[in-house]
C-alpha positions in Angstrom: -55.1 -2.7 -6.7 -56.6 -0.1 -3.7 -59.6 0.0 -6.2 -59.7 -4.4 -6.1 -59.4 -4.0 -1.7 -62.0 -1.6 -1.5 -64.4 -3.5 -3.8 -63.5 -6.7 -1.7 -64.5 -4.5 1.7 -67.5 -3.6 0.3 -68.4 -7.0 -0.4 -66.6 -8.7 2.4 -70.3 -9.6 4.1 -71.9 -11.7 0.3 -68.5 -13.6 0.3 -67.3 -12.9 -3.4 -64.4 -15.1 -3.0 -65.5 -17.8 -5.3 -66.5 -15.6 -7.6 -63.4 -13.8 -7.5 -61.0 -16.2 -7.8 -62.7 -17.5 -11.2 -62.9 -14.2 -12.7 -59.0 -13.9 -11.6 -58.2 -17.7 -13.2 -59.8 -16.1 -16.4 -58.0 -13.3 -16.5 -54.7 -15.3 -16.2 -55.6 -16.8 -18.9 -56.3 -14.0 -20.8 -53.4 -12.6 -20.0 -51.3 -15.6 -20.7 -52.9 -15.9 -24.1 -52.3 -12.3 -24.9 -48.4 -13.0 -24.0 -48.1 -16.6 -26.1 -49.6 -13.8 -29.2 -46.7 -11.4 -27.9 -44.1 -13.5 -27.5 -44.9 -15.7 -30.9 -45.7 -12.3 -33.2 -41.5 -11.1 -32.3 -39.4 -12.5 -34.4 -36.5 -12.0 -32.7 -37.8 -13.7 -29.8 -38.6 -16.7 -31.8 -35.3 -16.9 -33.4 -33.6 -16.5 -30.3 -35.9 -18.9 -28.1 -33.1 -21.4 -27.6 -30.4 -19.3 -26.3 -33.6 -17.8 -24.0 -34.8 -21.9 -22.4 -30.9 -22.6 -21.9 -30.2 -19.4 -19.6 -34.0 -19.9 -18.2 -33.1 -23.7 -17.2 -30.0 -22.0 -15.6 -31.4 -19.6 -13.5 -34.3 -21.9 -12.6 -31.8 -25.0 -11.1 -29.5 -22.0 -10.0 -33.1 -20.5 -7.8 -34.1 -24.4 -7.0 -30.2 -25.5 -5.5 -30.6 -21.3 -3.6 -33.8 -21.9 -2.2 -33.3 -26.0 -1.2 -29.8 -25.0 0.4 -31.2 -21.7 2.5 -33.9 -24.4 4.0 -31.1 -26.5 4.8 -29.1 -23.8 6.8 -32.5 -22.8 8.2 -33.7 -26.2 9.4 -30.2 -27.1 11.1 -30.2 -24.0 12.6 -33.9 -24.7 13.7 -32.5 -27.9 15.1 -30.4 -26.7 16.7 -31.9 -24.0 18.9 -34.2 -26.6 20.0 -31.3 -29.2 21.2 -30.1 -25.8 23.1 -33.6 -25.5 24.5 -32.9 -29.2 25.5 -29.8 -29.0 27.2 -30.7 -25.8 29.0 -34.2 -27.4 30.6 
């Protein structure tokens, strides 16, 4: 990471953003491909894929629900603060 930061700092005048974005996309796709190859080749993971899917769904739903609840609480707090400020003024 530090090497990438140094590289970006050195090339900041040349604007490497577009090329860096393309390289990042290609590398992410390559990593996902290799992850799929690794998972597909592991019999233990493939045989328990159904269980892993259910656990992943539960974690996803719980994460989304928690995020929505936290956002709702934060929104209510912000609205209450604005009302307090309006009442004072």
